[in-house]
Every structure is written in C-alpha cells, then in structure tokens.
N, C-alpha and C positions, 0 to 999 in steps of 0.2 A: 403460620406459614412455616413448611417446611426446612429444616436447616439448611437441606442440599441445594433447596431454591433460592434459599436467601442466600448465599455464598456463591451460588453460579451470578445471580444478578450482579452481585456486588464484583467481583474478579473480571464479568463482562466490562462493565461499566468503569473498572482500573485498567483493563486493558485498551477501552477507546481512549481515558485520559494518558497512558503510557504513548499513545501513540501521538496523539495531539503533539505532549512534550518533544517526542522524537523529531515530531516535525519541527519545531522551534531549535532542539538543536543543530537540524542539520540542516536548517534557511539559516537561523542567526548566530547561533552558536560558534559553529566551525570554520565560518570567517576570519571570525576573530580567535579564534584556535591557530587558524593558517598563518595570522599575521604576528601571533605570539610566539608562535614556532620559529617564522624567519630570525624575529630579532635575538629568539635564544639560540640560533646559529650564526645570529652574526657574531653573539657575546662569547659562548664558549666553543662550539666545535670549530670556525675558524682561527680559533684562536689555540686550538690545541690542548683546549680542559677536555673535553670530550669526542671521544670515535665516531664516528657515523653511523656505523651499525649499532651503535649501542643508544643515538638518537632516535634513529628509527624506528626502532622499539618502542622507545618512550611517547615518539608520535602517533604510531599504531594502537598502540594501551592508550591513548588518551581519546583517540576516534571510535575506539570499539567499547569505551564506557559511553559516549554520545551516544549509540545504538542500543545500548544492552538495559543499561540503569534504569532508562521511565518505564520499560518493561516492568522490571522486578518493583520498581518503585510501585509501579500500579498494581501490579499484582498482593503486593503485601499489602496494600492501603485498603483496596476494597476487601481484602479479608479482616482486616481492622474495622471496618464499619459495620462490616455483617455479625463479627463478631458483639458491638458494641448494640446493633439494634436489638440480634436475638437477646440480648439480656434485658433488653427493656421494651421489648416487645408490641411498640406503638408508636404513634407520630414519627412513621419512617421518613417523612424529608427532613424536617427538624432535626431529628438525630442524626443522619448521615450528613447534614450541613454543617453541624456543628461537632460533629466526630472530625471531620476532615480541616475544618478550620484551624480547630484545635493541634491538631497533629503539622499539619501546616508551619504554624506559630511554634508550636515547641519542638518542632524535629527540624524544623529549615531556616525559620526568619532567626530566631534568639542565638540558636548556633552558629549563623552565617554573621552574625552580629559582630559576634566575638574573633570567628576565625571564616571570614570569608575565604570563598574560591581563592587560590594562591597557585599561581603556573610554577613555579621553585620546585612545588612536589613534583609535579608534570615533567619537567623537560631539564632541572637541577640536579644531578646524581646528589650530590652532596648536599639539597636541599628540602628535604622532607623534616629532618629534626623534631622526627617524633608530631607530624602534624596528624596525621591518622590515626595515630592514639588519643592528643586531644582530641578532636574533632569529634571523633566517637565516644568517647569518655562524655563532654560535656553533650552528648546529641543525646543517650542514655538517660544519663540524670535530669535533663530539661524533662525529656517524656517521663521518667518515672515521678518528676516532681508535678506536673501536669496533671498525670493518673492519678497522683496520691490523692491531691490535691482536689482532684473532682468528684472521687468516693469518697471520704470524708467528709466533705462537705453534704455530697447530697443527699448522706445518712439520716444528715441532722434535718429531712424534710420541709426544709422552710422555702419559702416561698421562692427569694431573691438568695438563695446559697451559691449560686454561679460568681457571684459578685467577690463572695469571699473567697471563694477558690480561687478565683484572678488574682487578688492580695496576696494570699500567699503565695501560690504561685510565684510572682513577682518579685514578693519577695524573697525569694529562695535562690530564683535565678540572677536577683541582683548579688547577692552574697558569691553566686560560683562566680559569677564574670569577677568580683575584684582575688577572688582567690587562684583564677587559675591562670597560668604562665601567657603572656602574649604571643602571638608570633608574626613574626616581621613580614613584610610586603618585601620584594624585591623592588632596591631603587633606580634601576635603571629603565623600567619597564615605565611607559609614557604614563598619567593619571588615565587621561584619555582611552587612550587602547585599553588599560583595566580594566574600567570602571565600565567599557563596554562590555567584554567578556562576561564579567559579572553581574551584570543587568542583564544580558542575554540568558543567560541559569536561573536566576531569580525569576524572569518571566516563565519561562520553563515549568518549574515546580508550581509558580501561582496557577498559570494555568492549569497543571496535573492535578494538584489537591483539590481547586474547586469545579472545576468537571468533575473528577468521581465524587465530590459529594453532590452535588446537582443530579447529575446520572443515576445514582444510586439510588438517590432520595425521589425521583421521578419515578423508576420500576418498582421499589420496593412500593411506592405509596400505591400506584396501582394494581399492584399485586392485594396490598391491602384492601382496595375498594372490590376487587372482585370474590375475595374470599368474605366482607362482608356482605355481597351481594348473595354469596351460596349457604350463607348462613355461618362461614366458617370463623 
C-alpha cells in the first residue's frame, strides 16, 4: 500500500475521532468548564485579585482549547498509526488498535494519573507553577518509555514479547511517578465539580484514541484486502 494512501486513511480516521472528541467537549466538558469559571469569578474576580479583561482572555483560551486540540490530537494520532503500520506492513486492524491503545495509555492515562487536569492553570494567573512543563515532560518520557520498551522487546521476536515490554514500561513509569514532584489541586473547588470536568476530558480522550484505532484499522484492513485481491 502506498504511504500517501496509508497516511490519508489514518489521518481521515483521526479527523473523525477528533470530531467525536470535539462533540464531547462541546456537550459535556464545556458545561463543567463554565461552572468552574463561575466559581473562579467568585474566588478571584470579585475579590479584586484578577482583572475582568484578563479573566475573559483566560476563559476564551480555555474554550478555544476545547475546540482546537481534538483535531490536532486526531491528525497527530493518525500520523502515528500510519507510521507504525508502514513499518510493520501487515495485520492492519491489530496494529492500529494496539498503537492507539498504547498511545492512549502512555500519553494520556499515565500522565493524567500523575498530573490530572487542573483548573488553576486555566483561571488562576499564579496557578500554573510549572504544570505544563511537568505534564509535557512526563508525557514525553512516558511515550518514549513505551516506545523504547516495545521496540527493544519486539526485536527479541519472542511469542509474548509484549508482556515483557509492558512490565518494563510499568517499572519505568513507576519510578517516574515518585521522582516527579506533585502538583496540588485547588482546595476551594468542590470535588464533584472537579471530578465531573476531569471525567468529561477523560471520556473525550478515550473516545478519540479508540475511535481512531478502530477507524484506521477498518480502513487499512479494507485496503489490505483490496490489494490482496489485485495480487499486490
């Protein structure tokens, strides 16, 4: 299968997955975000600790993230699946689903366990405290650990190499969890509100990665069968 075709199919699946995440953000996450904004207005704006114009800019930026990031994630995720499939060259559905699932786990789940989404970094001008640097660093190292473990154990060509790769990855991420500093959640935000917002984000990210994996897998597998029928 031609590389251009592979990338086109996978990125198309990524755009569809991004659209699903965008819908979840618009329907679910945005409602929780607005409630958080109201809470921060009472906590900071009315107390005079934050200018109204500055707060409006923060809220607009948070809403823009909800709309723009899903498509960015979808396109990049599609490119990741395409690259993995081109390297392996067979078992399209299995490859797409495994790569998407591994990416979801290593690039979202594990980083979110350590650094859960935090409204302070959105609405409190003094609340970042290096959160984005910590989250990005943790995510990058987690992804590299997953990739390195998979590549190293795949070269052994053992039947169940993925169990060894998973064990090494979990060992690395466990060490990282204790080495990286903690980031506190805002104490004045009700747990129900915080959990609802974080849960909405989790639902969107999960829907994105598995829709991408299934969609890309189905499309690539169909192309594989067409190629086999033509003797390619």
